[in-house]
TILUMLO-727857 format. One record per residue (C-alpha): x, y, z. Coordinates in steps of 0.1 Angstrom, whole numbers, plus 5000, padded with zeros to 4 digits. Example, Ala and Ser with C-alpha at 12.3 -4.5 7.8 and 13.67 -1.06 7.14 Angstrom:
2
512349555078/513749895071/
# end
This chain:
246
135514106504/135014336474/131514206469/130714266506/132014626503/129714696473/126714526490/127214736521/127615046500/124414966481/122414896513/123515236527/122615406495/119115246496/118715356532/119615706523/117115706494/114415576517/115115836543/115116116517/111715986504/110315976539/111416336546/110016456513/106716276520/106416416555/107116776542/104416736516/102016606542/102816906564/102017146535/098716966528/097716976565/098117346566/095717396537/092917196553/090517306581/090417096613/088016806610/088316786572/089816516549/093316566536/093116476499/096516356487/097716316452/098115966437/101915996439/101816086476/099315806482/101815566466/104615696488/102415666520/101415306511/104915176512/107915196535/108515386567/105815656561/103115386561/104515246593/104415586610/100715636601/099415286605/101415106633/099715156667/101815396688/104215476660/102615816653/103115916689/106715836687/107116006653/105716336664/108516396688/110616466658/107816576634/105316796653/103316846621/102116486621/100316556654/097616726635/097016426613/094516146620/094615816601/092815486608/093215316575/090915316545/087215396544/084615166528/084415236491/087915376487/090615186468/092514946490/095715126487/094215476494/094615576530/092015826544/093716106563/092016386582/093216696600/092216656636/089516866652/090917096678/091116936713/088217156726/086017076697/086816706700/085616686737/082016806732/079116746709/075616886704/073216616692/070216706670/067816476688/064816516665/067016446634/068516136649/065215996660/063716046625/066515816613/067215576641/065215386667/065715446704/068015146710/070315266681/070315616695/071715476728/074515316709/075315646691/075715816725/077815526739/080015526708/080615906710/081515866747/083815576739/085515796713/086316046740/083416296733/082316336769/080516666770/077216566753/074216786750/070916676734/068816946718/065216886706/062217096697/058717066712/057616786687/060116546703/057316386723/055816246691/059116056686/060015956721/058215906754/058816136784/060315836803/062715766775/063716126774/064316126811/066515806807/068615996781/069116276806/070816036829/073315936802/074516286790/075416616805/072316796794/069016756775/067317076763/063817096747/063317436732/059917606736/057217566710/057817796681/061517816687/063717646660/065917376676/068417426647/069217776660/069817656695/072017376683/074217616664/074417856693/075517586716/078117456691/079517796686/079717866724/081317526731/082917496707/081517156700/080816906672/077316896656/075916546653/073216566627/072316456592/070816806587/072917026564/071617346582/071517526548/068917776559/071217896586/074617906569/074418266558/073018406590/076518466605/080118456595/080818186620/078017956606/079118016571/082717916579/082117646605/078917446601/080317236573/083517166592/082017076626/079116876614/079316496620/076816326597/075216016611/074415756585/072115456589/074015126581/071914816587/074914596577/077114726606/076714576640/076014916655/073414996628/075015326619/078315496610/079615856613/080815846577/084116016568/084216176602/084715836619/088315826607/089016116631/086616016659/087815666661/091415776667/092015646702/091615906730/094915786743/096615886711/094716216711/096016296746/099616206737/099816426706/
# end
């Protein structure tokens, strides 16, 4: 009986320690989230990574549906996206991102010339399908007048049937400027491998926002899709159902 008493007491003490650790870890995550712009990676310390990689905090972040349940008591976690580790990161290191805002997440302006310099037409179609599957439904494709050297008019017309709008800017007009104007008006994500360095200092919005909203598309012959969205895929791949519930 005495042994049972001490065992019960020890179990309760361990549960209290785990609960305190979970609360401390959540609070530290909340503070980190506040320091990061939407759509950007939350870079955690090694100590915090170790805490996240074990126990209840890991379960909250990695178990399907657990995050939805957890945010009822911890609203700060609703701004956190996590889909596991990215290729190239240590196995135990989770990749966390602060979510794009709901309005940003629903729309995207695609730099059509840029993508077609990198991908073939069939892969481009998979890019659009993947974005739509990720819940990005308001898609606009923007191209300059040289697009017809990369794609036929028939193929461009076929793309127009798959998205909300295709815009080919007049000759002499930079497509980059129109892409940024549409992204600002949306607001919307910018799908392009272009860094838009020449435009970043042209307005305060561009200086503050291009780096945050840009979703870089990377060619990946080893992947079945033939491409990836890099670090941004952690946030984009978060199921739309989860997005709507948080």
